[in-house]
N, C-alpha and C positions, 0 to 999 in steps of 0.2 A: 505493499501497499503505500499510496505518497506521499512526505514528508511523516517520516519514520525510522527512528532509531532501532537498531539493534540491537536488543541485552544480551545473544549469543542462540544454543542451540542448544534443547535438551529430548532426550531421547533420542538423538535428528533432526526437531521443527525449529525449524530459526522462529525467536520469536520479537516480537517490536510492539517500539511500542507509541504510540502515536502522538505530534506534539501537542494534540489538546487537554494530551493529559496532565502537560503542565499548568490550565486554565482551573483545573477539576480540583488541585493542591492550590492555587492561588486564589481560587476561588473559599476552600474552608480557612490557609491561614486569614481572611479576608473576613467571616462570617467568627472567628471563630477571635478575632481581634472588635469588633462588632461589637460583641457577648461582651469584651472587658477583662477575654481571657486571660492569664499571664501564659507565658512563652514555656513553659511545662503545659500545660493544657494544651495549646496551638500543639506541641512535638509530639505528645502521644494520640490525637487526631491525626496527627499527619502521617504515621507507624499506623496508625493503626487501616485506614483506609493501601501503603504497599502493601500488608500485609494482610488484605481483604485480595486484593490484585491478585494474586498472588494465588488466594484461595482459588482464586475465579481461574486467572493462567492456572491448573490445578484441574478446574472443570472443564475448559478447553481442551483439552492435554487426554483427559478424560474420553473423549470424543473422538481426538485420533489414535489412539491407540487401541482402540477398541471397529477404530472403521482398519487402522493396520490389522487384523485378523480377521479380513475380506479382501484386502489387498488393495485395500483402495486407500491413495497416498495425504500426506495431510501438506497443501503448499509453503502455505506459517499460521500464524498464528498471530493478531492484533488488538491490544487495550486499548479499545477507546472511555473515555469516561461517564457510557452508558451499561460497559462491560468487554467483554471480551464475543475477540473473532477467527475462525479455526476455520482455513478457506480448504475444504476438503474437494480432490480434484473431481470428482463423484458421493452423492446420494445413492447411499445402499437401497435397493433396488425389492428387492427379498424381506419378505412382511418381517421375519425373526430377524432379520442382517439391520435391518433399522432402529424396528425395538431397540437391539442392545444397545444402538450405535446414542440408542436418543437419550437412554437410560443414564448412560454411563457416565455424561455431566454431570446432572442431578447426584448421581448413588457416589458420586464426588466429592458430594456437598455433607451430606451423612453422613460417612467415612468420617473428615474433618469433624463434623460435630461432635462423633463419637469418640474419640480419641481424645477431643478435652471435654472431654463428659469430665471423665476423670478428677481429672486436673480442678478442678476447682469445686467440686463437692462442697453444696453452698443448698441449706434446710431454705423451704419454701417466705419461712420468717425473715430472716438472713436476706433473699431474693423483695423483697416487698421493705426491707429495710436501705437496696443498695441505691447508690444517687450515681442514678445515668443521663441526669441532667451531665455531665459531663466525665473524657475517661479519662480513665485512673487508673496502676495496674491491682485494683482494686478488681474494678471491672469488665477488661480489657478483651480476661479468653472468655468472660461471661457471653459479652456481648459479641465476638467474634464468635460462641456457639451459638445463638441467638438467629445474625445473619445469616453465618450460613444455613442451616434450617430455611430459611426464609428466603433467599437465591434456590436455595431444593424445589420448596410447592410453589413461587411465585415460577419458574421455570417450567413448575407440571402443569398449569394451566392450558386446560389443551384447546392449544390455537396455535396458528402458527406467526412471527416466526420460531414462538416459546421451540420448547423443548421437548411438552406434551401434544403441543399439537403436532407434534407427526408421532409419536406416543399415539398419540390418538388415530391418526393416517394408518397407522403398520395395524393396528386390534382388524378398523377397518378391510386390512384389504385379503384382512387371510377369506373374507368373505364374500370381499367388493373383490374390480376389476379395479386399477392403481388407479385410473383416471376417474373415477365414480371415484374411488372412497378419498381423494385429494378434492374433490367437488361438498363433500358433506362434510368435509373435515374445513373447510373454508369459509365454509354455510354457518359450520355453530360458533367459528374460533370470527365473525366479525357481529354475527347477532350479540356475543358475549363481549365484543368489543364496546356498540352501540351501547349493552348496558353499564359500558367500564364511561361511557362518555357521560350516559345521563348521569347517572352516580356524583359525574365528580363535579361536574353541575352545581348541584347543592353542596356535595358536602368536602371534597378536597380538588382542588386544580389542575393538580402531577396524574388523578385517573383523566384523568383528558388528554394526555397525552398520552399516556400509554392503552386505555382506548384507537387513536385516530395513530399507533402508533401501528398494536394489533391489527386495526382494521385496514390496513398498508400493504402491511405482510401478507393478511393468507392472500388477499384477493393477489399480489403478483405470486404466492405461490400455485396460484392455480392457472393463474397463462403459463406458467411455464409448467405447471403442468401440460395443459391444453397442446399446449404447443409441442412439446415432446408423442402425445399420442398422436396427434399431425403425423408426426417428425416419422411415428415407428411405421416399416419397412421402405422402406426410401435409403438412394445411396448418395453415400457423395459425389458420385456423379449427376446426379438428378438429378442438381441444386452447384452444378458446376462453373464457374471462370471459366472460357476454355481461350480467353483473348488475356493473357496479364504482359503485367502495364511493369513492364521491370525494370530497373534504377541498378547501379553500377558502385562500388561504394565505396570508389575514387568519389562519385559526383560527386555535388552541391547542397549544398541546403539549400541553394533560390537555386539552381537547377530543375527540383525536386517538386521549389514549390510555382516556376512555371509548369508544369508539367497537372499539379494539382491545380491550375487554373485556363490550361486549354484541355483536359480532356474530364467525363466524366465519375474519374478515377477517385476515390477516397482511399484509399491504402495496393501497399507498393511491394513485392516482391524483389526482398537488392536481393544482385546472386554477381556468380566471377568463374572466372577461367573456370574451379573447382568446385560448382553449383554453387548452392538456395548457404545461404549466410546467414537471411535476416531477414523481419521487414519492414516497412515502415510504414506506421500512418498519416491522417494529414491530422490531427492533437501531439504524434509527437514531430512534425515539421512546424505546423505552430512555434512550438513552446522553445525548441531551438532558436526557431526569429525573434521571437519575443529577448532571447542570452544573450541575441546579435553572431549570430550563429553561421549568417548565409554563407560567407566563404565559406566554411566549414566543411569538412568531406560527409557525405549519409554513415557511414560507417560507426562515426563515435555520436549519430543519434539514435541510431535503428535498433532492433530491440531484438539483441541474439539468442533470447528465449521462446522459440515459434515452436507451433507443434504443427508436427511433418502428419499428412495425411492419406494414404491410399487410395487410388480413385475407388475401390468397392467398401473402401468404410459402413461404417452404418453412416447415416447424414443424422437420427440421433443419437447418439454415442460423442458424435465427430460440433457438433451441434452442444452438444452439454460443454464439454465439456473445455471451446472455448467462450461457453459465454463463464462456470470457472475459474477461469484463467483466466477471465474481462483480455484477452487479447479477440480485437476486430478480422483479423483473416487470417488464415493460412496455407502453404503454400501444396499442391493434392499431389502425386505420383503417383507409376507407375513401374513397374519394372526399376523402380529405380530415376526413372526419367520425369521434369516437371511439366507436365499432366495442364493445366491447370490451378485454380487457387475459390479456395471457402472463402467467400465474405459473407460477416454476418446481417447488413442490408442487405448482399443478395437472400439472405434465407429465408428473410424478411417478406420479402415476398414472394421467395414459394409459398412463404405458407400463407399470406394472403391469395393466394392464385387458390392452392390446394387446399381451403380452408372454401372459398365457393362455389367451388366447384362438385363439394360434399355440403356443400347447403342445398344445392341446383340439385346432383344428385337423391338427395333427402327429399 
């Protein structure tokens, strides 16, 4: 993810923290100062947030390691102010596999809470007397245990994009076709979202934010599943762009911008005598121009981490991988020879045509 700082690798998975995380830390310091808290209180608050996000990282690692069991790789984990994001290369299609991967995250939070419990050893009366208005060494572990339990419960809300939404779909998929299961889970999620928004208007504005977040997440998941369903049974060859716009890695960014204006192409394949060495998107060209690199070679701006596809590959799987990798174009080969490219905009047009034909036949 852009504007993220690498924290290293855990179990072979790159961990990033987004720069906006600093805003969260700054906001917490500001709130503590506004409430008249001292330096020690602020340190405890910041330490709690850092520890909490270590738990969030463990939650995401739970998903990643469970996915690895089914040969699904995790590209990276990014920590954001609103939580963590494990970027899996694909979502398990089999109900049992999706169920295990979805449950793995909340299960980690429950395990953390269970591990903390013996160290707390508080009676109910002591908990009632405990001052939870500010963090200290007296309530740090108790607060961390409670928040981990809350994270597990919150993530099990049966609505996308929460883990509970995926658990709900997985359970439905044992009886229904996956696309139908997704529509049911998405509809239930959106119904819950409307409820959150309604309650939030009267009691807690934060619930409005959660409701909107869930509603949009459920909508996106339903659209994604519908697209996958329409692409099922097709190969990359069916949506292949055979007229490949090529650039040489030694071409300048200025030259690539001219090509961008002269043609309808928004993505380019970069190749030299040895073969394909990268891809270049419109966004990458614009970014390089803004950085004053018009005279620099394309090789400096191109993406070397591209997805190479075979002409006979499943179009559904290829499109899904492009989406999860956040790539807009992929070179397509046949027997090691470049024969075209797969462009996400072209796939979008293919989807519209396929949907229109399906409606006409239906």
